[in-house]
Backbone bond lengths (Angstrom), bond angles and torsions (degrees), N, CA, C in turn:
res aa  C-N    CA-C-N  psi(-1)  N-CA   C-N-CA  omega(-1)  CA-C   N-CA-C  phi
1 M - - - 1.436 - - 1.538 108.88 -
2 W 1.310 116.24 136.58 1.463 121.75 -179.98 1.525 110.44 -65.58
3 D 1.319 115.62 143.27 1.455 123.43 176.70 1.519 106.57 -127.25
4 H 1.315 118.26 152.87 1.469 118.36 178.85 1.515 112.12 -147.99
5 T 1.326 113.23 161.14 1.458 122.45 175.42 1.525 106.85 -150.20
6 E 1.312 116.61 -179.51 1.464 122.20 178.85 1.520 109.38 -124.15
7 H 1.341 114.97 150.52 1.458 120.29 177.24 1.523 108.96 -155.44
8 E 1.312 116.84 121.43 1.470 123.78 172.91 1.534 113.13 48.68
9 G 1.336 116.82 46.35 1.462 120.57 175.94 1.519 115.21 85.85
10 F 1.314 117.98 7.03 1.462 122.12 178.94 1.519 110.31 -123.34
11 E 1.327 115.30 155.27 1.456 121.76 170.30 1.526 107.55 -98.22
12 I 1.318 116.18 141.04 1.465 122.40 175.71 1.525 106.67 -118.73
13 W 1.327 115.84 122.11 1.463 122.05 178.35 1.518 108.63 -115.15
14 V 1.335 116.47 131.47 1.466 121.13 -174.22 1.530 110.24 -135.91
15 L 1.333 114.74 142.61 1.458 122.10 176.62 1.522 109.14 -126.90
16 P 1.354 118.92 113.86 1.462 119.67 173.53 1.535 108.22 -72.38
17 I 1.330 115.96 136.16 1.461 122.01 -176.43 1.525 109.17 -119.14
18 P 1.328 117.94 125.51 1.468 119.31 177.62 1.532 110.79 -60.12
19 A 1.312 115.93 135.43 1.466 121.34 178.43 1.525 108.87 -83.83
20 F 1.304 116.40 139.02 1.453 121.46 177.41 1.514 109.31 -103.10
21 G 1.283 116.75 141.64 1.455 121.23 -179.82 1.514 110.08 156.81
22 P 1.334 116.15 -162.48 1.456 119.79 179.86 1.534 110.69 -58.93
23 R 1.311 115.60 150.86 1.468 119.94 178.28 1.523 110.37 -58.70
24 A 1.320 115.34 143.46 1.456 122.30 177.53 1.528 108.09 -127.96
25 P 1.331 117.72 154.90 1.475 119.70 179.72 1.531 112.63 -58.83
26 E 1.321 116.82 -34.03 1.467 122.52 178.41 1.525 108.24 -118.73
27 P 1.332 118.60 148.54 1.459 119.82 176.81 1.530 110.30 -64.50
28 L 1.318 116.56 134.04 1.466 121.93 -178.92 1.521 110.08 -105.04
29 F 1.340 115.05 148.25 1.457 121.34 -176.95 1.523 111.11 -136.73
30 H 1.333 115.05 157.09 1.460 125.43 168.00 1.531 105.24 -117.37
31 Y 1.338 116.83 -172.90 1.462 118.38 174.35 1.513 111.60 -146.41
32 S 1.316 113.63 157.76 1.455 122.99 172.69 1.526 105.98 -138.46
33 G 1.320 116.67 148.35 1.453 118.49 -179.64 1.509 112.78 -164.94
34 Y 1.315 114.79 178.41 1.456 120.35 174.91 1.516 110.05 -149.27
35 I 1.329 114.15 158.16 1.456 123.72 179.26 1.516 106.80 -119.27
36 C 1.336 117.23 135.42 1.466 119.90 176.07 1.527 109.60 -150.20
37 R 1.308 115.37 164.73 1.465 120.76 174.28 1.527 108.05 -74.13
38 H 1.315 116.42 158.03 1.457 121.17 178.04 1.537 109.92 -58.87
39 G 1.309 116.11 129.91 1.458 121.32 176.68 1.514 115.23 80.25
40 A 1.315 118.74 0.39 1.469 121.16 -179.44 1.525 110.13 -73.22
41 D 1.318 116.32 148.27 1.464 121.08 172.70 1.519 106.24 -84.69
42 A 1.320 116.37 98.58 1.467 122.19 -172.53 1.514 113.15 -66.32
43 H 1.342 118.01 -12.57 1.463 120.94 -179.22 1.533 112.07 -86.82
44 V 1.331 117.02 -10.81 1.462 121.18 178.39 1.528 108.22 -86.98
45 E 1.325 115.91 131.93 1.463 121.12 -178.46 1.526 110.93 -54.83
46 G 1.324 115.44 134.87 1.455 121.43 178.57 1.516 114.98 87.80
47 R 1.325 117.25 -5.96 1.461 120.32 -178.61 1.524 113.36 -95.61
48 S 1.344 116.90 -8.83 1.460 120.00 179.48 1.520 109.98 -146.59
49 V 1.307 114.70 161.41 1.464 122.16 176.21 1.518 106.35 -117.27
50 R 1.321 116.25 123.31 1.461 121.27 -178.26 1.534 109.52 -96.78
51 F 1.325 115.72 148.10 1.464 120.75 177.61 1.521 108.03 -151.06
52 H 1.317 116.40 157.14 1.462 120.72 178.71 1.523 110.16 -162.19
53 D 1.307 114.95 163.57 1.460 121.75 173.08 1.518 107.06 -138.73
54 M 1.326 114.90 103.12 1.456 121.13 179.88 1.529 110.70 -107.60
55 M 1.324 117.10 7.77 1.467 121.03 -178.66 1.526 112.00 -97.02
56 R 1.314 116.18 -47.23 1.470 119.64 -178.87 1.526 109.60 -82.63
57 N 1.315 115.26 151.29 1.459 121.57 175.78 1.524 108.65 -106.24
58 Y 1.318 116.02 133.70 1.458 122.23 177.34 1.516 108.51 -114.50
59 T 1.312 116.56 136.59 1.459 121.70 -177.99 1.522 108.87 -80.23
60 G 1.296 115.98 100.99 1.460 122.30 178.34 1.517 112.79 90.33
61 P 1.331 116.34 157.52 1.465 120.84 -178.53 1.520 113.45 -66.38
62 N 1.332 118.20 -31.99 1.468 120.08 -179.71 1.525 111.86 -66.95
63 A 1.318 117.42 -37.41 1.467 120.43 176.79 1.521 110.34 -65.84
64 A 1.334 116.77 -38.60 1.472 120.55 177.32 1.527 110.34 -65.27
65 L 1.330 117.16 -42.19 1.467 120.27 177.59 1.523 111.16 -61.61
66 D 1.326 117.46 -45.63 1.461 121.10 179.63 1.527 111.36 -58.95
67 A 1.333 116.56 -44.81 1.467 120.87 179.71 1.524 110.67 -65.09
68 A 1.320 117.17 -40.88 1.464 120.85 -179.39 1.523 111.38 -65.27
69 Y 1.327 116.52 -43.80 1.464 119.21 179.27 1.526 111.16 -64.89
70 A 1.316 117.91 -39.08 1.467 120.95 177.07 1.525 110.24 -62.73
71 D 1.334 117.06 -43.28 1.464 122.29 178.36 1.531 109.60 -61.11
72 A 1.322 117.57 -48.12 1.462 121.37 -177.88 1.525 111.46 -64.39
73 R 1.321 117.67 -41.53 1.472 119.79 179.21 1.526 111.04 -62.57
74 K 1.339 116.89 -39.51 1.469 119.92 176.63 1.523 110.57 -62.06
75 R 1.325 117.09 -42.01 1.463 120.96 179.17 1.522 111.54 -63.33
76 I 1.323 116.87 -42.78 1.465 120.64 178.98 1.518 110.49 -65.94
77 D 1.321 118.16 -44.44 1.469 121.28 178.73 1.528 110.83 -61.46
78 R 1.355 117.23 -39.98 1.461 121.04 177.48 1.534 110.31 -65.20
79 F 1.349 116.28 -38.56 1.461 120.03 177.68 1.526 110.59 -61.66
80 H 1.325 116.55 -44.63 1.471 119.74 179.17 1.529 111.04 -64.01
81 A 1.323 117.93 -34.61 1.469 121.61 -178.54 1.525 112.71 -77.07
82 T 1.349 117.19 -36.30 1.466 120.30 -173.15 1.523 114.36 -111.80
83 G 1.338 117.32 -18.94 1.464 120.48 -176.99 1.516 112.94 79.12
84 S 1.335 117.18 11.19 1.460 121.28 -177.65 1.528 110.09 -136.80
85 W 1.335 116.08 147.22 1.452 120.86 175.68 1.520 111.56 -84.60
86 G 1.327 117.85 -12.41 1.462 121.51 -177.54 1.514 112.46 -68.37
87 E 1.339 114.71 156.83 1.457 120.89 177.31 1.523 109.38 -68.97
88 S 1.311 116.20 142.98 1.461 121.76 176.18 1.514 109.73 -73.05
89 T 1.328 116.72 137.65 1.472 120.96 178.45 1.516 111.43 -96.12
90 A 1.313 116.95 -1.49 1.469 120.36 -178.94 1.496 112.29 -82.00
C-alpha cells in the first residue's frame, strides 16, 4: 500500500515492494516511489520524479519506507540547492 509524507513543498509517495529470492529469516523489501508538487498529476510526464532501490534488501516494510523517505528528502534538498533533479557530478 502506498504511503506518503511531505517535505519542503513536495509530496513523497513510497511503495514498499516484497523482495523475491531465497527464503530469509525476516521478510525483505525494496522500494519504489515518486516526488511531486502538491496537487500535481503525477501520471503526466514531467510532473513527478520517480526513484527506486531494487538492489538493497531492507528487513521489513518499515525499513524500506524509512530508506525511501531518506532518499527522497536528499533528492529534494539537492533540488533546492542546485535547481536540478540530476545527480551531481562533483
